[in-house]
N, C-alpha and C positions, 0 to 999 in steps of 0.2 A: 836076455834077462828081462823080466817084467818089472814094471814100476808098481807102486802101491795100487791096490784095487784091481790088479790084473790087467791094467792098461799097458800096452806097449808104448814106448815113447812116440812113435809115429802116429799112433791113434790119438794121443793127447794133442799132438800138433794139429791133426785134422779138426779136432773140436775147437781149438783156439783160433784157427784161421778161417773157420766156416763163415763167420760174418764178414770178414775182410774179402773173401772170395766172392761171396754173394754181392757185396757192394761193388766190387770190380766188374762183375758180370753186368750188373745194372748200368754202370757207367759206360761200359763198352757198347751196350745196346743203345744208349742215348747218343753216343758219338756216331754210331752207324746210322741211326735215324736222321740225325742232323746232316750228316754227309750225303745221304740219299736225297734229302730235300735240296741241298746245294747242287747236286748233280741235275736234279729236275729244273732248278731255277736257271742254270746256265746251259740248258739243252739247246737253245736257239743260237748261242754264240758260236760262230764258225771260225773264230780266231784260232790259228794253229797252236799257240801256247795254251789256250784254254782247252782245246781238244786233247792235247797231251796231258795236261793236268787232270782232266776228267778221266782219262784212261788209267793213269797212275792211281788216282783216288779210287776208282772202281776196283782195281786189283787189290789195293790195300783193304777195301771194305770186304772183299771176298775172304781175304786172309783173316780179318778181324772176326768175321762171322764164324769161321772154322774154329778159331781160338776160343771164342765165346761158347760155342757148342761143346768144345772139349772141357772147358772150365766148368760148365754146368753139369756135364756128365761126372766129372771128378767130385764135384760138390754133392751131387745126389748119392754117389757111391760112399762118400764120407759120412753122410747122414745115415745111410743104411747100415754101415758098419758100426756107427755110434749107437744107433737104435738096437742093433743086435747085441752089442756089448752090454748095454744097460739091461736088456731083457735077460741076458745070461747071468749077470751079476747085479741084481737089483739092490741087495743090501749094501754091497761094497760101494755101489754108485751113490746111494743115499748117504753113506758115511763120508765119502769124499766130498760130496756137495755140502754136507753139513760142516765138515772141517774147513773147507775153503770159505764158507760163509762166516763161520766163527772167526777165522783168522782175519778176514777183511773187516769184520765188525770191530775186532780189537784194534786193528791198525787205524781204522777211521775214528775210533773213540779216543785215541791218544792225541789227535790233532786239536 
């Protein structure tokens, strides 16, 4: 069953979570960069515990990189699907955008 404007529910979810996913990807990239700097800074420490921690951190970084790449790919695909949906239904998209803007304006005006 399709929602108003021809959007399937999962397509609307992609649109609403796009910014959150983009922010998460950027945060993961920042953490990865910081962790890589930490690995470089502790490179000369020969302590066994430090070496084990560096090994685990390195494995975790590899996993985080793969997750980040996967999230970026899903985000790009969501953007492509949204763009295609808007191009296929331009008037419906404008109507939905106008309706949401009007509703938000009315709600904001009541406060």
